VEXTORMI-665266 format. One record per residue (C-alpha): y, z, x; residue in one letter. Coordinates in Angstrom, 1 decimal, m for minus. Layout:
N
<r <Y; Z; X>; A>
...
% end
This chain:
101
<r <m14.9; m21.9; m16.4>; X>
<r <m14.5; m24.8; m13.9>; X>
<r <m12.7; m24.8; m10.6>; X>
<r <m9.6; m26.6; m12.0>; X>
<r <m9.1; m23.8; m14.6>; X>
<r <m9.0; m21.1; m11.9>; X>
<r <m5.6; m19.9; m10.8>; X>
<r <m5.2; m19.7; m7.1>; X>
<r <m5.3; m16.3; m5.5>; X>
<r <m1.9; m15.0; m4.3>; X>
<r <m1.2; m15.1; m0.5>; X>
<r <m2.6; m12.1; 1.4>; X>
<r <m2.2; m10.8; 4.9>; X>
<r <m3.8; m8.0; 6.8>; X>
<r <m2.8; m5.8; 9.8>; X>
<r <m4.0; m2.7; 11.6>; X>
<r <m1.2; m0.2; 12.1>; X>
<r <m0.9; 2.6; 14.6>; X>
<r <1.1; 5.8; 13.7>; X>
<r <4.4; 4.4; 15.0>; X>
<r <4.0; 1.1; 13.1>; X>
<r <3.1; 3.1; 9.9>; X>
<r <6.3; 5.1; 10.3>; X>
<r <8.3; 1.9; 10.7>; X>
<r <6.7; 0.4; 7.6>; X>
<r <7.7; 3.4; 5.5>; X>
<r <11.2; 3.4; 6.9>; X>
<r <11.5; m0.3; 5.9>; X>
<r <10.1; 0.5; 2.4>; X>
<r <12.7; 3.3; 2.0>; X>
<r <15.6; 1.1; 3.1>; X>
<r <14.9; m2.4; 2.0>; X>
<r <12.8; m2.6; m1.3>; X>
<r <12.8; m1.4; m4.8>; X>
<r <9.6; 0.6; m5.4>; X>
<r <7.8; m0.1; m8.7>; X>
<r <5.0; 2.4; m8.3>; X>
<r <2.8; 4.3; m5.9>; X>
<r <m0.9; 5.1; m6.5>; X>
<r <m2.8; 7.6; m4.3>; X>
<r <m6.6; 7.3; m4.0>; X>
<r <m7.6; 10.9; m3.2>; X>
<r <m9.9; 11.7; m0.3>; X>
<r <m13.4; 13.1; m0.7>; X>
<r <m13.4; 16.6; m2.1>; X>
<r <m9.9; 16.4; m3.3>; X>
<r <m8.7; 16.1; m6.9>; X>
<r <m7.4; 12.6; m7.7>; X>
<r <m3.7; 12.7; m7.6>; X>
<r <m2.9; 9.4; m9.3>; X>
<r <m1.7; 11.0; m12.5>; X>
<r <1.7; 12.3; m11.2>; X>
<r <4.5; 10.1; m9.8>; X>
<r <4.4; 9.8; m6.1>; X>
<r <7.2; 9.6; m3.5>; X>
<r <7.2; 7.5; m0.4>; X>
<r <7.5; 10.6; 1.8>; X>
<r <4.4; 12.2; 0.2>; X>
<r <2.4; 9.0; 0.6>; X>
<r <3.4; 8.6; 4.2>; X>
<r <2.4; 12.2; 5.1>; X>
<r <m0.9; 11.9; 3.3>; X>
<r <m1.8; 8.7; 5.2>; X>
<r <m0.6; 10.0; 8.5>; X>
<r <m2.7; 13.1; 8.1>; X>
<r <m5.7; 11.0; 6.8>; X>
<r <m5.8; 13.2; 3.7>; X>
<r <m6.4; 10.2; 1.3>; X>
<r <m8.7; 7.3; 1.1>; X>
<r <m5.8; 5.0; 0.3>; X>
<r <m2.3; 4.3; m1.0>; X>
<r <m1.1; 1.4; m3.0>; X>
<r <2.6; 0.7; m3.1>; X>
<r <4.0; m1.9; m5.5>; X>
<r <7.5; m3.1; m4.8>; X>
<r <10.1; m5.9; m5.2>; X>
<r <11.6; m7.7; m2.2>; X>
<r <13.2; m11.0; m1.7>; X>
<r <12.8; m12.1; m5.4>; X>
<r <9.0; m11.4; m5.4>; X>
<r <6.6; m8.6; m6.4>; X>
<r <4.5; m7.2; m3.5>; X>
<r <1.6; m4.9; m3.3>; X>
<r <0.7; m3.1; 0.0>; X>
<r <m2.6; m1.3; 0.1>; X>
<r <m3.0; 1.1; 3.0>; X>
<r <m6.3; 2.7; 4.0>; X>
<r <m7.2; 5.0; 7.0>; X>
<r <m9.9; 3.5; 9.2>; X>
<r <m11.2; 4.7; 12.6>; X>
<r <m8.8; 2.4; 14.5>; X>
<r <m5.6; 3.3; 12.5>; X>
<r <m4.3; 2.3; 9.1>; X>
<r <m5.4; m0.9; 7.6>; X>
<r <m2.7; m2.8; 5.6>; X>
<r <m3.5; m5.4; 3.0>; X>
<r <m0.4; m7.1; 1.7>; X>
<r <m0.3; m9.4; m1.3>; X>
<r <2.8; m11.3; m2.6>; X>
<r <2.9; m12.1; m6.4>; X>
<r <5.3; m14.8; m7.2>; X>
% end
């Protein structure tokens, strides 16, 4: 495959959130978007919980308590599909956001 055949990667942004910013993000998600799906990446020593449907409140609590390795939230906003991946790190919660047009 040559370079001209490759599709461009979707735009991506990153941020480091503290607990207050994490709470504000989940408040925005509850009020402003249509959730398509939530996937939980279980923490070490915990059963993987991705098989059952997840709710925003559960995902927020698990992240805030650092009980999971990550959460992926797929949603629709402003005519586009978005994917937020949130991962606990030593400095807070790392957010990686991708817009799929």
